[in-house]
N, C-alpha and C positions, 0 to 999 in steps of 0.2 A: 593602549598605548602607555598605561600609567607603569605597568609594569616594566616596560621597555624602559622609561625613564630611569625606574627607581633600578634599573641592571647597569645603566650605563654609567648612571653617578655613583654606586655602591664599586661599581668594577673601576673609575676611573681613582676612585679614594685608595683602593686597595693596592692597585696599580701606581700611585704616588707613592706611598709608605714603601711598597717593595723598589722602587727606583732609589729613593732617599736611602732608603738601608745598602742597598749593595753599592751605591755611588761612594756612602761613607764608608764602606767594607774595602773597595777597589783603591779608594783615596788613602787609606791608612796602610795598605798593604806596600802603594807604592811609595809612602813616606820612607817605610822600612829600609825597603830596599834601595832608598837614595840614601840613608843613613849609614846604611852596610857600605855602598860603594864608598862613600867619605872618607869613611874608617879603614878601608882598604889599602887607600894609596895616600900618597899626598896632595893638596889640593892648594889651590891659591886664594882662595876664598874661605871664610868660617864655616862652621856645618849650617847654620841656620839659612845664609846667605843661599849654599850651594842647592840646599832642600827646597828652599821658594823657588830658586829659577825651575830647578827639574821639576815643580808641580806646576809651575806655570806651563810648562810644555807640554807637562801631560793633560791638562785642562784642553787644550786644543788638538790633542790627540785624536785618532781614528778609534781607540780603545774605549777612550771615554763617551764617545757619539753611539758606539754599539749598546751602550746600558740600555739606550733610548728605545733597542728592541723589547725592551721588557712591554711598552706600550704598544709596538705593532704587532707581534705576536700574537697575543692574545685575544686582539680584537679580529684579527683574520681568522684565527680559529674557532671562535666563538660565533662570526659570521658566516663561516662555511657549516658548521652545525644545524645553525638555525635554518641557514639556506635549504641544507639537504633535507633538515625534517620538516620543514614545512611544502618543498617540492618534489618529495617521491612517491 
């Protein structure tokens, strides 16, 4: 039972680190694309306002929520492996 608790805690910490890194990376890519879009054509607002509004829209998008798959997919895979190993 202690081994399972250790697996869960360590797994959660590792997955959280991966999630945070992916989140920062994805946000920085989106910010770069928004800056390129602002530079490409005439805009009615200044650059920082344009980028900020775009990032606010991005925070509510489905792509941002898909990163949560970082938690779901590994847990399901490990659970299936444990089940198959113990019940074969």
